[in-house]
N, C-alpha and C positions, 0 to 999 in steps of 0.2 A: 631826452627826446620822448622815451616811452612814457615817463611820468607826465609830460605835457599832454600827450594824446589822451591818456587815461583821465586827466583832470578835465579836458574839454568834453569827453564823453560823459563824465559824471555831471558836469554843469548842465549838459543838454537833457539828461534824464531827470535832473532835479527840476528843471523848467517844465518838463512834460508832466510832472506829478501834480502841477496845478490844474490839469484837465482830466487825468485818468486815475483809477484806483478803486478800492473797495470802500464804500461808505464815505463819499466826498461830502463831508459835513462841516468843514471849517478848517481854520489854520492849524488848530492843535493837531488834528489828524495828519495834515500835510507835514507838519514838523516831525511827527512820529515816523512817517514814511521816509522822509529825508534822512532822519537819524539811522533808520534801518539800512538804507541804501549806502550811506557813508560807512557803516559798519561792514557791509558786504565788500565794498571796494578797498577797505583798509585792512583786510585780512582777518575779519571776525570768523565766528563759527559758520559751518555749512548752512546755507539758506536756500529756500525754495519760494517760487512766486505762486500766488493764487489769483487767477483771473476770474471775475464774476460778471456774467452777462444777464440781460433781461430780455425775454421774448414774450410779446412784442415790446418794443422799447418804451411805449407809453402805457404798458400794462401795470407798472409798479416799480418799486425800487428794491435793492438788496444791500444790506449793511453788514459789516464784519466787526467782530469783537474778539481780540483787539484789532483795531483798524490798521491797514497797511497793505503793501503790495508784495513784500517778501517777509518770510518768517524763518526762524531757526528750525533746523531739522528736528522732527518729533513733536513740535509744539502743536496745540489744538486751537482752531479758530471757529467760533460760533457765527454762522451766517444766517440772517433773518430776512425773509421775504415779506414785503408790505405792498398789497395791491392798491392801485389807483381807484378812484371812484368809477364805478361801472365795470370793474374787473374783479376776478377772484383768482387766487393762487391755486394751481393744479398739481404742483410738485416740481422736484428738482431733476435735472439730468446732467450727465457728465460725471463728476467726482462722486455724486450720490444720486440715488433714485428714490429717496425718501419723499413722503407726501406731507410730512410735518413742516410747519412754517419755518422752524429753526432747526438747523442741522449742525453737527460738529464735524469738522474736517481735520484729520491728522496730517500734518505737513511732512510726509516722507518722500515727496517728489514734487515737481512742478504740477499744479492742478488747475483744471478749468471747470467751473460750476455755472449752470444756467438756471435761472428762476423762470418758470413757465406760468403765464397768466392767460386767462380767456375772458372774453366778455361775459358779463352776468347774463346776457340774453341767451347764451349758449349753455347755461349751467346744467340743464338736464339732458343735453344731447351727447350721447356716447357712441363711438364708432369702433368697428373692428378692422384690422388689417391682416389679410391672409397672404402669406408669402409662399410660393411654390418653387420647386427646383426641377428643371428639365434638362437632361435626364436626372432621375432621383439621386444617382450616385455621382453626378458630375461636379458637385461642389457643395458649399454650405453658405448660409446667410446669417449675418449679424445685423441687429437693428438696435437703435438707441433713441429713446428709451425702449427697453424690451418689456412690453406689457401685453396683456390679453385685450385690453380695451383702452381707447384714447378719447380725450375730450375734443369737442369740436374746435377746429383751428389749431390743434396741437401739431407740432412739426416732428416727424420721425425720420431719422437718418438710417438708410438701409445700405449695407455693403455686401457685394457678392465676392466670394472667395473660392476660386477653382481648386480642386485637388490635383495632385500630380497626374500629368497626362491629359489634362483638360484645359480649355481656354474659355473665358467668359465672352459670350457673343452679343449680349445686350438684354435690356428689359422689355417686357410687353405687359399690357394691362394698364394699370394706373399710370405708368410712365413708359414711353418708348424712347430709350436712350441707350448708348453703349458705354457710358461712364460706369465704372465699378461701384461708385458711391453716389446715391441720389437722395434728395430730401422730398418727403411727401407731406403735404398739408392736409390734415384729416378733416375733410368737409363732407364725409359720407363713408359708408362701409366700402372698403377697397380691396382689390385683389392685385397682387404684383407677381409677375412671373420672371424668374432669373433663368436665362437660357445659357447652356454651356455646350461646347462641341469638343469631340475627342481629337487629340493631336495624332498625326501620323508622321512616320520617319522613314528615310530611305537608307538602304544598306548597299554600298558599292564594294564588289569583290574583284581583285585583280591578281594576275599571275606574273611573277617576275623571275626569268624572262617570260614573255608571252607564250613562247613555244615550249616552255618547261613543263606545262601541265594544265589542268583545268580544275575549276572549283564548282561544286554543287551546293545548293542550299535548300533546306526544308523547314518551313514551307517556301515555295518559290513564288514570291509576290513582288510587286513594284513598290509597295509601301506597307509599313507595319504599325500597329497600334502600340501605345505606351506599355512597357512591361512584357511585350510578346517575345517569346524565345525562338531563335533561328539557329538551326544546326547547319554548320558549314563543313564540308569535307574536301580536302585537297587530294587530287589524283595525279601523280607525276606521269609525264609522257615517257615512252621508251627511251632509255639512255639517260634519264634524269632521276634524281631523288629529291623528295620533299625535305626542306631545310628549316621550316618554322614559319610562324606568322608574325607580322608587325601591324601596327595600326590599332584597331578596336580591341584586339587580343594579342598578348605576347605569349606564344605557346609553341612547343615543338611537337604537340600531338596533332595528327592529321585531321581528326574530327574535333571541333570545338563548338560550344553553344554561346550565343551572344544574346544578351537581354537588351531590347530596344528601348532606350530612354532618350534618344536623340539621333540625328543623322550620323551615320558611321561609315568608315572605310576600312576594309580588311585586305591586306596583301599577303599572298603566299609566295615564299621564296623557294625556287628549285635550283639544284646544282647538277652539272653534267657529270656522268660517271665515266671511268676508264674501263678498258677491256678487262674482263674477269679472268682469274686463274683459280684452279681447283686442286684439292688434295685427294689422294687415293689411300684408303686404309685397308690392309689385307691381314687376316688372321686365320689360324687353323683351330677347329673345335672338335675334340680337345686339342691342346697345344702340343701335338706330337710331330709336327713338320714345319718347315720354313717355306713360305709361299714365294715363288719367284715372279717377277714382272719385267716386261721389256717394252719400252725403256724403263729403267728404274730411277725415278726422280722424286724430289720432295714435293713438286707441284707440276701441274700440266695446264696448258693453254686450253681455252674453250674449243671443243671439237676434236682435240688430240685423241688418238687411239692408243690403248695399252693392252699387251697380251699377258694374261695372268695364268700361271701353271701350278697345279697341286701335285707334289711328288708322291711316288709310291713309298709307303712306310711299313716296316716289318710289324706284324701282329695287328695291323689295321687295314680296313678296306675303305677307299674313298667312295662317298655316297652322293656327292653333288654339292653345288654352291647355294648360298643364301645371301640375301642383301640385294646388290645391284644385278645379280643374275641368279637364275634357278636351274641352270644347265647341269647335266650329270657328266658332261665331258670334262676330262682333266684339265684342258686348256680352253680359255674363253677370251674374247676380245671385247674390251670396254671402251665406249666413246665418252670422253670427259666433257659433260655439260653441266656438272654440279659437283660439290663435294660428295664422294662416293665411298661406301663401306662394302667390303666383299668378304664372306666367310667360307672357307673350305671345310666341309663337314666329313668326319671319319667315324666309322663304327669299329670297335675292337672285335677280333675273332674270339669266340666263346666256346667253352667245353663244359661237360656235365660231370658231377661227382655223385655216385650212388652209394648210400650207406645202408647196410642191413643190420638187424638185431636178432640174435638167436639165444633163447626163445624170444618171441616177439614181445612177451610181457615182462622180460627180465630186466629191462632198463631202457635208457634213451641215449642218443648220441647228438651232441651239439656241434656246430661248425662255425668257424670264424675266418673270413666273413661268411655270413649266412645268405648265400645267393643261390639262385636256380642255376646260373651258369657262371663261368669264370674266364678271364682273359688269359692269353698265352703267358706261361711261366708264372702265373699268379700263385702264391703260397697260401694253402688252406690248412688250418689247425682244427682237428676233430678231437672231441673229448667224450669218453664213455662214462655214464653215470648209472649205477645199478639202482633199481627201485627197492623199497623196503622188502626184506625177505630174500634178496638175491645178492650175489657177489660177482664182480667182473673177473673173467678167467683169461682173457686175451683177445688179440686181433687175428683174423685170417684174411688171406688175399693181399698181404703186405708186400710180398715180392712182386706180384703182378702189377700192383699200384705204384711200385717204386717209393713206398712210404718208409719213413723213419719213425720208430715208436719209443715212448717213454712211459711205460705203465698204461694208464687209462688214456694217455694222450698220444696222437699220431699226427705227423705233418706230411702233406702231399703237395708236390709241385705239379701244377696243371699244365702239361704239354700234350694231353690227349684226354679222352673220356675215360674215367677210372671208377673202381668200386672197392669197398672195404666192408668186413663183417665184424661186429662186436659180439663176443660170446659171454653169457652169464650162466650162473648155477644157483638153484634154490636152496634155502636153509630149512631144517626141521627142529622141533622143540618138544620138551617133556612138561607134564603138569602133575604136581604132588599136592594132596589134600590131607588136613588134620582137624581134630576136634579139641577144644579147650573150654573148661576142664574135661579131662577124659571121662567118658561115660555120660555126659550131659546131653548128647544128641548124636546124630549121624550126618554124613555128607554123601551125596550121590553125584555122578558125572555122566553127561550125555553129550556126544558119544564117548564111550570109555575106551581109550586106546593108549598104547605105550608112547607113540610119537604123533606130532601134529605139524602140519605145514604152516608156513607164514600166512597170517590173516585168517586161519581157520577158526570158526566160532565154536565154543564149548559152553554148555549150560551146566552150572553147579548149583545144587539145592541143599540148604541146611534144614534139618528137621529136628526141633528140640525134643528132649525126653519129657515125660509127664512132670509138671510142676516147674518147668524151666522156660525161659524166653530167649530167643535168638537176639544177641546184642550187636552183631556186626562181624565183618571180616577183618582179618589182620591187615589187609591192604586198605589203608584209610580211604583211598580213592573209590573203593567199592561201597563203603559205608554200610548201611542197613539193607541194601537191595537183596531180596531173596525171593525166588532164585535169581542168580546173577549170570550174565553172559560174558565170557572172557574171550577176547580176540587175541590169538596167539601170535605175538610179534617177538616173543622171546620165551625161554624156559621160565615156568612159574611155580611158586610154592604158596598155598592158600590155606589159612586156618579159620574155621567157623567158631565164634565165641558165643557162649550161653551163660545166663545167670538166672537166679530165682525170680519168679514173676512178681512185679510190683505194678500198682495202678495209679493213674494221675487224675486229679480233680482240677478242672479248669473253671475259674469263676470270672465272669464278665460284668460290666456295668453298661446299661443302655438308657439314655444316651450318655456319652462320656461327660463327666462333670455333674451328672444328676445326683450322685451319691457315692458311697463306698461299700465294700464287702469285706468282712473278716471271717476267719475259719478257726475251728478248734477240734482236734490239734492242728496247728499250722505247719504242715509239711508239704514237700513237693510231691512225694510218692507215698502210697499206702499199701499195706499188705491186704490180702483178701479178707473181707468181712469187717474191716475197720469202719466204725461209725464216726462221721465228721459233722459237727454242728456249724452251719453257715448263717451269718447275720447281716442284714442290709441296713445301712444308715443313710438317711436323706440329708441333702444340703438345703440351705435357705432358697426358697423360690421353686422347689420341686416337691412332689408327693410320690410315695412308693405305690406301684400298681400291681406287683406280684412277680413270681418266678417263672422262668421258662427253661426247658432243657430237662435236667434230671428231676425237677419238681415243678408243679404248677400251682403250689400253695400261694395264698395271698398274705400269709403270716410273714412278718419281717424276719423270723428265725425258723429254719428247717434243719432236719437231720438226714444225711445221705449215707447209705451203706455201700462201701466200695467193693464191688464184685466184678468190676470192669472199669475201663477209663470212662470218666463222665465229665459233662460240661453243664454248668449252672449259670444262668444269667439273671441278675437283679434288674427289673425294669422300673424306670422312673418317668414322670411326666411333668413338664414345666408348667407353672401357674401363669395364666394370661389375665390381662386387665383391659377394661373397656375404655375406648376413646369416644367421647360425644362431641360433635361439632355443631355449633349454633350460628345463626345469622341474626343480626339486629340492625335495623328493624326488619320484620318479615317482608320479603319482596325486594330488599335492598341489594341482594346479590346471592351468590351461592359459594359453597366451600367444597373442594375436593381434597382427597388425601392419597398419599402414596407412601408405603403400599396400601392398597384399598382393602382394608380389613375392618371388622368390628372390634376384635380383641387383639392385643399385642403383648408380647413378652417384655419383661423389664429389660431396658438397654437397647430396644429397637429404635433406630433413627427414623422419625416420621416427618414427612413434608406435607404441610397443608397449604393450599392455594386458594386465594379469594378471587372471585370473578364478580365485579360490580355489574348490577343491572343498569339498563339505560336510564340516565338521569341521576346516577349515584356514583360515588367514589369510595374507596376504602379509607376509613378514618384511622383505625388502629385495631390491634388484637387485644383481647383479654383472655386470661387463662387461670385455671385452678392450680397450675404448677407453682409451687412455692420456691423452687430452686432457680438458679440463673440459667438453667438449660434452655429456657424460653423467655425472651424479653417481651413483656406485655406492651411496651411502647412501640413495638415494631410497626412500621407503616408500609413495608414492602408487601406486594401481593403474595409473595412466597415466603413462608416462615418454616424453619426446621427446629425440632427439639428431640430430646431423647426420652423415651417412655420410662417413667419411674415405676416403682413397685406399688402402684395404686392406680385407681381409675382417674381419668383426666377429662376435663371439659374445656374446650377452646371455642371462643366466640369471635367472629369477624364482625366488626362494627363499621357500618357504612353511613355516609352522609350524602344528602341530595345535593345536586349541582344544578346550576341554571342552564337551560337549553339555549344555545346561541340563537336559535330560530325565534325565541320569544323576546329578544332584545328589541327595544324601541329606540330608533334614532331620530334626532331632530337638530335644531340649531337655536342659538341665542345671539342677540346683537348687543354688544357692550355699548351702552349709551354714552360712555365717556369719550370714545374715539370712533364709534360707528363700526368697529370691527366685528364681523360675524364669526362665531365658533360653532363647530359641529358638537353635538351632545349625544350621549348614549345612556339608555336606562338599563341597568343590569341588576336584576332582583329588586331590592327595596331602595336602590340608590340611583341618582342621576348624576353622571360625571361629564365634564368637558372631554371631548374626544380629540382635543388639541392642547398643546402647551400654551399657557397664557403669554400674550405678546402685547402687554400694555406698559407704556413708559410713564410711571407716576411722576407728578411734579416734585415730590420730595422723596428721599430715600436713595438706596443704591441698587442700580440694575444695569445690566450690560448685554450687548449682543456678543455672541461668541467671537473671540479674536477682534472685538470692536468692529465687526463687519456687519452692516445693516442686512445684507443678504442672508446671513445666518439667523437673524431674528425672524425673517420671513420663513425660513425652513424649520428652525427648532424652537421658536419662541424666545423670550428674554430669560436671562439668569438674574436671580434676586438674592440679596442676603436675607437672613431669616426674619429680621425685624421688619424689613420691607415686604417680604412674602406674606406676612400676616395681614397686610392692609390692602393688597392689590386685587383681590377677587371682586367681581362685579356685585352690585346690590342683589341680595337674595342667594348668594353663593359664598362659600367659605373655604379656607385652607383646610384640607382633610386632616383629621387626627389619626393617630396610630390605630385606633379602634375602627375608624372609617376604612382604612386600608385592610384591616383584618376581615371586615365584613365582605369587601370585594374579593379577597383571596378565597374565602369560603364559597362565595357564589360561583366562581369560575373553576373550582376544583380545590387546589391548595397552592401554597407558595412555591412548591418544588416544580410545578409545571405551568404556573400562571404566566411566566414570562413569554413562553412560546405562543400562548393563545392571545396575549394582550399586545405584543410588539407589532408595529407596522411591518408590512411586507416589503418596504423599501427603506433606503437611507441607512440600513445597518450593514456594517462590514462583517466579515467572518473569517476566522482562521481555521475552523474545523468543520465547515459545511453545515452547521446548525441553521435551520430556517425557521421563520415564524409564520403563524397562520392568521393572526388578527381575526379570530373567529367572532369576537364580540364587537368589532369596530372601534375598540379603544384606541388603537393606532399610537401606541407608546413610541416616542422618538428618542434617539441617542444624542441628546443635546449637550453632553459633556458637563464640565464645571469650570468655575474660575476659582483659583486658590486665593487664600488670604494674602494681603500685602505683608510680606516679611522678608528677611534677609536672604532666605533660601530660594523662594519661588517668585516673590515680588509680583503677585497678581497674574501668574501664568495661567493660560487656558489649556485644558487637557481633555482628551478622550471623546471629542465629538465624533460621531459615526461608530463608536465602539461601546459607549456606556451612556446610560441616562440616569440622572439623580433627581429625586423629587422630595421637597420639604414636607414634613408633617407639622401639625400644630402642637405636637406633644413634646415638652421639654424634659430631658433626662436630668440635667443639672445645670447650674449656671454656666453658660457658654457652650453647652452641648445639647443637641436636639436630635430626635429620631428622624431617620430618612428611609426611603425605599429606593432601591436601585435595580437596574437590569443591565445585563452584559450580552454582547453579540454572540458569545460562545457558551451561554448558560441558559437553560430552559426555565429556570426559576426566577422568583422575585426575592431579592435579598433585603434584610433589615439590618441597619447599622446606625452609628452615631456620627455626627460631623460638627465642626465648629460653626457658630452662628454667622461668622464673618465671611464664609465662603459663598460663592454665587452658584445657585442651583435652579432647576426648572420648577414650575408650579402647575399642578392640575387642580382646578377648583371643583368642588362637589356642591350640589344644590342643597340649600337648607331644607330641613324636614317640613 
């Protein structure tokens, strides 16, 4: 049965093909269409239909190649418009907006294409259609075809699309209708207004049960706009509790926020409560008593009274209640209207312990615990510690205090105010002095006594005999100090040591590293009258300037006679070298240096900074330095090098750049298709300021992603052989040298991308922006890969990178190109295969 129905439908469609289709030009085409249809109904590959219309119907015809009504998915159909006498073709609408008479349609869906013609009498009449939106944010407009200008008689389909929260209310101006989509016949300049109105919504709030509570809302309004927020709060009545929301919000929170995007209802549920019961918590602080209550129960009914009593406790005094009561009475009555806490507060009875020391400087007494007062029967341990020079001799007042003693420790039980005295006794010491070797000197003592008390200070002086020197005390801690002060903390025995007099010669070098010093004889010490010869030797990079100290001679060798301790310093001076900085050409810029000196010592790190004058840029540095400490190819404004052991000359070389204000802009019209291009004169060259968008009759060229709109945005992509032939008469594909001249004119290739890229259409990952200072307006047209097994003609990088052919061939199959990237300020140079598709910028012939 199903097969019968399908066959009947198939026969009906086959019959209809005698009257409709693309290119109705004979039986052969009809047979092709029937074959296609049979293939579709008998399970062939996926197919799509192409419907071609003509407006007006007598304006011309449209033919398809291959002819048919359905096509395999992915196949391409060339459609050609042919005007009737008295008409001319104005362009396509629907599946294409191209103005070329022949367009290619890729069958990736069911498609509709309309060929538009106008009478030749209206050939020179062009009209504009202005479309406005009221309010401006209420919606947006789509029109088909979407153009800035229309030919007389051309039909434009305009559709109004409201945004969320708005409704389309109708057109005014060229049309007064309420249909969202209208058609306009362009017979003059027209204005069309799309009017939208904002939607409003209601919010209904209910309480369940009605007596269970009330609901408030903020703001309180009868209607709300789209997206407006409303805060609703549930307030239970006495004896009820809030139990959650249903409806617009499911929540157990009493306060909720609702976003109004439609009419909404919200219900708050309340539940009735039972009579409450409460608990009573009673404690003593500190926990020295048990609090009684009458009646004594785990819980109490609302309004029930309870009598609470704080008992008398030995060693403590009741001071009052805290919590539910602040009374100082031992018994209080509490009314239970909530969960209640009550604390009975006690203070302990306290006593003082007085400790004396005899004599007052003899020692100290510690106590544990160390309090000002103590509670009843509290145990206190006291410990006597003598200071240096004293000893502990015992306690007094022990019996009266009721204390037990264990040497320096005593224990007291505090049942009253008590006192104890710790007694100490002072030590005395002797001091003995000697001379070694005997007869080499004397020792004196002040004050000179037989006995000394602890910490008493004694001054001891050693006096050498003639020809001897004091060498120190037998006590290493005292060293060479003379006279020396001894603090008597114990008995002491002290010897003064002497030896025959020797003298030292100290030799120094200034600055360190400038040279060295030798002496003869080379000894640490010398006897009186010894002659010592001292010689200074310089190191490379320094000169000897003379002696200071024991001699002021400028001779490198001097003799010193030792009759006392002496110091001799050899002074050197580091050699310095001149740094000369130049600028080429004069006026091209300036050079600063850091550190800012005329002369430098060898090994100094020097930074030179080039600042270009207006109209110039830094080209490179040149230098007299022969080592790799400085790279003469450096193009950075800041260069650093190490000063060698010779004079240095560094030159900053500048090159002039074109002032963007001197750029001359213009246009050219390509006579081959009538397309007009912007041009820009930069220095000695005139460039197109747009990518070429000319489809040659022969050769290989593409719109990016095979989308005609991308040709309108980025221009066409060409393989290299085609790119060499497509520039208009009087213009040519630029050579690698042409691009080099442009790079020099705008600065250099490292920054040219920023100044040459357009300020729109470029994506960015790192926030780099372009300035388009010269009006060159380079666009990121991307590229088309070669047809091969890996990429098979894949399009890539539109919006991110632009690639432009040069006319300069590197080798067979490889050609130089220039490229720009959205995240790079420069213009790159590389090679690419001649079969790839890339953009073309033409430069004017000389």
